[in-house]
Structures are given as structure tokens and as C-alpha cells.
N, C-alpha and C positions, 0 to 999 in steps of 0.2 A: 475399262483397258487397264494395261497392266505393262507398263514401261519392259516389265522383264521378257515376256511374249518376242520381241525384237531380238533377244540374241538365240534365239530356238530357230528365229528364220536366218542370223545369220549361220546359225550352224550350219544350216540344210546351205545354204546358196553360197559361200562362203567357207564350207568346214577345213581346208587345211592352211585357209589364212591364218597369219598372227593374227590373235587377237591385243597378247602383250606381253612384251619385251623387257626381262628385269632388266638390272644392270650388266648382270653378266654375261649377257647374249640370248641366256636360254627365255623359252618362247612358249604359250599357252596358245592353241591355235583354235579357231571357234567351237570344232567340234569339243575339245576338252574342255574349253571355257561352257559352255551350255552342261557337261557332264558332269563338271564340280557346282554351278549354280543349279539344276537338278539335284545333284546328292545333298548338297547343303540344306534344301528347300526340304526337303524329305527330311532328312536328320533332327531340323529344327518341328518338324509337325512331330514326329516320333518321341518329341521329349516333353511333349504338353500346349506348344504354342500352339495358338489360336488366333482365326481370323480378328485384324486389328489390335492384337497384342503390342507392344512397345520391345525391341530389341536392341540393346546396345552395343556397337560395336566397335571395339577399343582394341583393335588392332595395329600393327604398322603398317608403315606404305610398302606393301608387298601385292603381289597378286592377290594373295589369300583378301586383304579388305577391297579390290574388286570383285570379289568373286561376292563377297555377304551384299554389295550394294547392288547386287541382283538379286543371290538368295533370299534373304531378306523379305523382298516385296514379293517374290514370287510364291516365299509361304503364307503369305498373305498379313503379312506385319509391319509395322512399321518402324524404320532406321532412328535409330538416338546416335548422332557421331558421340565419342568422346578421344578425346586425344589423350592418346597412349603415354605423350610427357607430365601430364598430370601427375600430382600427387596423388594416393591413396586416397586422403581427405576432401580433394576436390573430385573426384571420383564418386564417393558416396553422397557428397552434397548434391552433388545434379540427380544420380539414382534414386537418393530418396524425393526429392522434387517430382520427375519425371516416371516414376513405378516401373520401368523396365521388368518385362515376365523372365528376361532372361537377356544378360552379356557375353557375347563372344569376347575372349580376351586372350593375349600371347603366352603358351602356356607359361613361360617364364614371369609373368609379371606379377610381383606382389601383391596385387589389387584383387586377386583369388584367395587370398586368403581371409580377405576381409568379413565378415559375415554381414549377411542383408536379406530382405525378404527375397529378392530374388536369384536365378540360377544363374550359377558360374559355368560356363562353358570353355574351357581351353581347349584353343584350335590346333592339337595337336597331330601326331600320326592317328593314334587310336580316333579321334574324331574323324578326321580326313580317310579313315580306309573303313571305316564303322560300316560302311555299306555299300553293295557292290555295285560295278558300274551299271548304270541305267542302258535299255537299248536305246541306240542309237536311230535318231529316228522319229522316237517315242515321244512324241510333246507329253510333259506334266499339265496338266490341269492347274492353271494361272488361278490365283484367290483374284472377287473383284472390289476388296476392298479399295474404297478411292485415295483413301491417302498411302503417303510415300516415306515423309521425310519426315523429322520436326530440324530446321535448319535451323542449329544454335545462332543465335547473335545477344552480342552486350548487354547486361541488364545494367540495374541501376540498386541493385540487393547483393552482390555476387555470385547469383545463380546467374548463368545467361538465361535469355528469352527463348521460347521456342514457336517461332511462326510455322506453322502444322501447312505444309506441300502435298496437294494431291499430282495422284501421274500425269494427269488433264495437265495444271498448271506448269506441273516442270514438262511437261511436251510443248505448252506454250515458250519456255525458256528456251528450247533446244532449236523451236524454229528461228527465234530472234538469233542466235548462234552459227543456224546453217544462212539465214540472209547478211545479219550488219558481219559476221565472221567468216563467213563462208566454210563454216565445216562441212566436209562431205566422208565419204568411202574410203576414197583417198588417201585421207589425211593419215598421218604418223606422230599424234600429239606428245610433245615432250613434257612427261608430267617432271616438272623440276622442283615443287610448292609438295609440303604436307596434305594429303588425301584428306584431314579433316576440315583446310578449309573450305567453305562454300563453292569460291569461282573452281578451285582446281578441282575436287568433288564433282561440279556438274560440267567442265570441260570435258575429265575421263569418261565421266555416265555417257555423255552426247557423244565422244566417237564411237563407242563401244554401241551406243544404238544405231549410228549410222552404218558398222560394219568397220569403221577406219583399226589404227592400230595405235594403243597406248604406250611408248613408249616409258617405264618407269626409272628415273633416276632423283631420287628423292634426297635432298639436305641430310645431313651434313656434307657438303662436298668444297673445293673448290672449283671456280671457276671456267677455269682451263681444262680440267677432266669434263667438264658440262658441257664447253663447246665439243673436245675433242668427241664426247659419246654421241652428240645431234649430229655431226656430220661422218659419224658411223653408223648409223642407221638411218640417214636422211629423213630427220625431222622435219616437218612440212609447217607448223605453228606449234609456239611457246608463248605461256601466259608466264608471267615473273612480276612480283611487287615492283616497286620505285627501289627497295634498298639494294635487289638484288640486281637492278640493273645498273645503278651504281657501281657496284663491284665489276657491274660485267666491265664497263669501263674504261677500266683498269688495266686488261688487257692493251696490250699495242697493235699495232698495224689495223688490218682492213680499211678499204676503201669502197667506194661504189661500184667496181666495176670489179673486187675481189672481196666482198664482204666476209666476215669472220665468220659468219653460219653460211655454209656455199648451198646446202637446201630448201633453209627457214623462208615458209613463203609470208608467213604473218608473225609479228612480235604482240604482242599486246599484252597492256598492266592496266589495274585500278590500284584505289587505294590514294594518296596525295600526288599531286599532279606533277611532273617533270619540267624545270624550267624549261625555256624555250630553245637555247643553247642545247640542253643535252638531247633534247628530242631530236633536234636536228644531227647530233653530230650519229645519236644512235640508228638514226635512217640514211647516213653517210656510210657507216664503219660495220653494221652490223644486221640491217637487213633492211629495206627500201618501204616494205610497209609495216608501217607503226601504226597502231590502236590505242586510246587512252580510254578503255570504259568506265562509264559512271553508271554505279548502281549499288545494288544492297544486297545482304545474306536474305531480309524478308519480302525485301519489292522486285527481286531480280535487275535484271536489265532497267538503263535507264537510258543515257545519251550514249555516242561514240564521237571522239575524234579524229579523225583518220590522217593520213598521211597527204592524202590530197587536198586538206582544208587549207584555208591560207595561212600565212604565218601571221596575219595580223590579229588572228582568234587564239593563235597561240596559247595564250591562258587560260580558255575555254574548255568547257568539258563536251563541248559537241552538241552537237542535234542529235533528237530522239529517236530513237532504236523501231526498226520494225513495229507497228502496233500497239506502242506506246502514246499516251496523252499526257502532256506535261504544263502544268501553272504556276502562277506565281500569284500569293494571296496575301492578304493585309490577317490581321489577329483577328479581324471579324469573318475571315473567308470570300472576304470580296476580290473579285480578280484584279492584279496591278498591270499597268500598261507595261512594255518595254523600256527597258532603264534603271525600272525600282525594283530595290531590292525587297524582298519578300520571303515567306515560308517557300519554298519548296514541296509541291504533291505532285503524283502521276499515277499512272494504273496500266496497264494492259490484263491479259488474261492470265500472267504467267505471276503475279504480283499474289503474296499471302491475302487472306482474309480475318486473319487474329492470330492471337498467340494461347500457346498450347495454356490453360487454366488461368489464366491471367486475364480477364477483362476489365480491369480497369486500366492498365497500360493497354488493351485492344481497342478500347474506346478514341484513347488519342489519339490511335497511331493510323487505325485503320478508320477510313470516316466517310461515308456514302460512296464506297465502293473505292476513295481514293486513298493511296500509302502518301502516308507524310515521315520523312527520313528524317526530321530535325534540321534539317542542311539551310540553311539562309539563302539566296543567291536571286542573279537576276538574268532575265535573257533578251538578247540586244535585237536592234531591227529584221536581222535577218536570221534570228530565230535559234543565233547559239547561247548557250547556260554557263554562265559563267557562276561558280562558288565562292561566296562571300564568309563563307564558316560555318560551325554547329553553333544552332540557337541557342546551344547553352552556352557556349563559348565569347556570342557578343560580350564585350566591356562596353559600358552606360560609362561615359566619363562629364564630370560636370554636366550632366543630361544629356549628351551627345551621342547617340549610337557609332557606335567603332565597331569596324571587321577586322579580326584581329588578320584575316586572309591578303588583304590589300596591303596591309604595313611588312607582312613575311614577304609579299613577290618586291616590295619595292627594296626590303634589303638584300634578296637575293640576288638584284641586278648589280651589287656592287661586287667588283669583277673579284674580291677577296673571300666572299662567303661561299658558301660550300649551301648550305642548307640556316633556317631560322624558324623560331617556334615565339607566339606573341603570345602570353596570357594578361589576365587580368586580376590585382591584389587589392584587397581595402585601403580605401583612402578617407582619412578623416573629411579632409580638404574637397574634393572631387566624387568622394564615392568610388571611386577605384580608379587606379592607375595601372599606367601600359610599364611589362616590361618585356624584355625578350633575350631569350638563347639565342650563342651564334656557333654553328661549328663553321671552321675554316675552313679553305681549300686546301692550304699549305700553311702547317704551322709554324713554319719558317718564315712565309712570311705576312706579317700579323700586321692585326689594324686594333686600333684603342677604341673605349666608350664615344672621344669626342671627336675620332675620325668617324664614324658612323654616326653622330650626331650632326656634323654638318653635313654630311650625306644625304639624310631624312629631311635636311632643313629648305633642299634644294625640290626635293618629291613631296612632299608631304604638307599641310595644315600643322600649324604648330603645334594642337593640339592632340595632333594622331603621332608624334614623335615620343618614342620609349625613354621612362625617366631613367632605368636601368638597363645593363648590356652585363649580361650573363656569359660566357664563353668554357664549353662543354668541348669533350672530343665523340661526342655521339646524343642523340637524343633517343630518348624513352620509347617503344614504340610499339603496336603489335603484332602479332604475324604476320597478319596484310600491309603495314609499311606506314600506319597512322600514326602519328604522334599520339602520346600520351599527354594529354596537358596535365590531370591531377598530379601524375607522377612529378610531371615539372617543376610545379608550386612546389611539392618536398626539395628539392634541391638550391634550393634559392637558401643562400646563407642566411642564418638569421642575425 
């Protein structure tokens, strides 16, 4: 199968329906979108791209990027995502590892000047106009190459890992979106995060696969203009990372009877979990249907926590999505009972099977059909998953296993604390010692280290209380809102 076949079928049954709406309101109909996908696929083949070749997509967050996401697989090749914001050195390192046959870039990108074994393709007017229109309704013969995408995830050596995702696996992920997030052809998905992000890319492709409309409004933007655009074009679904959700909550107004987003039916996020009070505020003022979606680029979705789940489990990440199996295991791969913290593993038809050209990492992460994301957690008696933290982040102090997330949640229950991050540092006495980084809700309403120690003493065992507290204006985070703890350690005064 080839996922791009759905675009052709949508061009027949929904030919005049808008597929993509740009920020200025211009749009591509499904017929126009299909013609562009066909043209680009044929052009790729004309420049020598063959079945199974890897093609870099180094494009900004525009309709051209969305055309490439279906034109590349239509041509029989595999998508290799680039973040157009990277430096030329970062792009060169990625290309040298994954060895793409060609790279699609913006005409003004300085990377076009970088020498390499790959073919540079500038997506300019000459590229777009170099092939006449294909006859409407005439289907292009799609490739049967099973591989769709190298879905880049963070690596340990500076070069992202590339789990190879097949067409069939991506279709299984779409099925999760259809069932767990209720995507359908009637949706108008508000794309408000970069298309390089795995989640955003998947949600856009799912929307176009099903025949809905993608409303493109990528960053940078102010949140007021985002809300205005969403309401003007009747957005029904939107994915935002927690950092953006917190910026959104700075907007005044909104209520359950008159929400800020007038037409939004579902707001969802992944990454770092929100406080219970933030989650309640989102559902009251912005969209009553809010879902936290736990998963990864490599494994796809794992669990969801919805608006209708009880407040008592607000700090969990929910229950497994459709088709997913979830287990908690010890270091010897034995199953652990409910309430015991261990390694998380899960599987469903959409999880990857291996990393591209990295057998050592593949053997550690993909074991006997299971995917191990590197997270620690526990499941309660009702089947809700709680994240204890990254396995690599666990602190061993005086022989005791300490999970940073427990301390972070405790600190964020203080009314003056907006965010916190806890890490371990070397200690001669205990092996590791605990330190915490704090973001205050209001710089004018301060709290000092002594007060935080007293607060922790009421809620934590003595050995879990941080030895040091550092106050920052912001935490270093990845694009999807995850705290970069290795960067945090560098911010500690020497």
C-alpha cells in the first residue's frame, strides 16, 4: 500500500474541498493538491530518484512541505525530515549519516551552497513550473516501497536516531488518531507547531489522508493572533505543546459557556504534563475537551488522559490507546504488579521495529516486539499509567532510588511555583545529591529556599528533599516542551 493513494481518491470525491489553508487565507483544493503531489513525484523520478531512495525534506512550514510529505512516498522514496532552522553544519551531519539521494530545500537556504554527495533541489518557481499539469483524474502509479519515513528522534551522539516507519505502521497510527482523537474528514486541524515535529507532521498527514482541512498557522506568532485565526477558519482540532498552552493561558477571558476557541472540539498535547489546575483551567476557558497524549516518535501513541477521566488521576498520562499493549517490567524483564515502579514497554501495530543503520540502539530499544521508550512508571489498579521519570534521570542517593517527577510534582503544588525540574549531581557522601530548578509564577511574589524546604518537609521523606534550589526565568526545553536536563546541569553556578 501507499498512503499517497488517499490524496488521489480525495481529489476525486472532494475535488473542490480545501485541503490546505495558508495563514493569509489562500488555499489549495484537493484537486490542486493532488496535481502538485503528482507533479513533484514525477519530477523526483526525472532527476534520478529510484524506489527506496531517501529524500531530505528541508522546507519551511508551508503548503510546499505538505506537498512533499505525500510526493516523496508517491515517487517510491523515503522521507527524511530536516528542521529548516538548523545550521548548515547540523544539516550536513544528518545528511552524512542517512545519505539521502536528494534534498528539497527553500531557494534562499544557504544549505544549497554546501557540497555533498546528495543532489540539491531548490523548490523554486522553476521546480514548480517545470512540468505541465497532469490530466485531472488520471492516477499516477504509486510505488509499493513499504518504507515511508525516517521519523527522527533524539540520539546520544549528537545525530538523531532514525526509526524506519512503514506505510502500514503509519496507517496503524492514523487508526489510533481516528479512534482516540476522533479525527475525520469533517475536521479542520489547526497546525500551530512546526511540521518537523513528529506529532504535528502525523496529525497533518492524517487530516489530509482522511479528507479534512489543514489550517496552517506555524510559529512564530502571538497567541492572540492564533486564537483569531482559529476562530476565523473554524478550527475543530489543535495540538499544542505545554509551553504554548501556558502562553495561551495568559489570555484573559473565556468560560465554559463562551470559550476562547469558539469552534474547537478537541485540544490535545504531548510532552511534559500540565498541573491538574492548569488542565482544569484549559477545559473551563479554552476547550472543554482536552486530552494529554503520551507516546513517542519511535513508538507512536501509548496512552491518553481525557477530559472525562476523574480528577483523582489528573497527574497520570491515562490508559492505553486503541490496539496498544502496555506493561511495567523489572530489569530482568519480569512483569511487575500494579503500584510498582519499573520500566515501561508497549507495542501496537504502529510501533517501529528498528533504527536505521544502528543495530546496537535497536537491540536495546526494540525487544521481542516491544518498544522501550526509556521511561519509568507504574500502573494503578484501574489501569492508569503514571510516569516516574526517565530511566536515565533516576537519582540514586545513599542507595535509595529517587524519581525526580515525584519531587517536581510536589514542588509544583506550591502556589508560588509555576514549573520545577529536579536533577542529581555527584556527591562523595551519598553518591548523588538532589538539586531543584524553580520557575516562579510571579517574580513579585517570591519564595526562598528555606520556605521550599519547609514545604517539602510536609510532603516528602527527608532523603527526597533537594539540597539546593536555583531560581530561573525559564527552563531549557526541546521543541515539544520536554525539559533538557543535561542543559540544566550547566546552569548551576560553579
